[in-house]
C-alpha positions, 0 to 999 in steps of 0.5 A: 500500500502506498502511503501519502507520506512516509512513516517515521522509523524509530529505534527507541525501545520503550522502558516500562519504568519510564512509561510508568513515571510519565503516567505518574507525572501526567496524573499529578499534573492533572490532579494539580490542574483539577485542584486549581480549577476547584480553588478558582471556582470556590473563590468565585462563588464565595471568597470567604474562609469556611472556618473563620469567615474572613474575606480571602484574596485570590492569591491567599486562598488555599484549599483544605480537604474537609475529610483528609485524604488519608482518612478516605476523603477525595478531591471532589468539590464537595470535600474542598473548602477555602 
């Protein structure tokens, strides 16, 4: 079969450990991005601290897990507070 363009030739041998590392880095990046979106969304909805009620600046607002991850909490928006 004639192809309209040549397929690239590669001599790269895939290392499964390297692929696992790439997947872990990608997962961590996706988690950080997801948390940043949740933080922005929560701040826009109500820019006040859930615990003390003080108004927070966009840069000073940090996320807190109401149920900690090590106790079975998740990164879902319902478990996050500013």
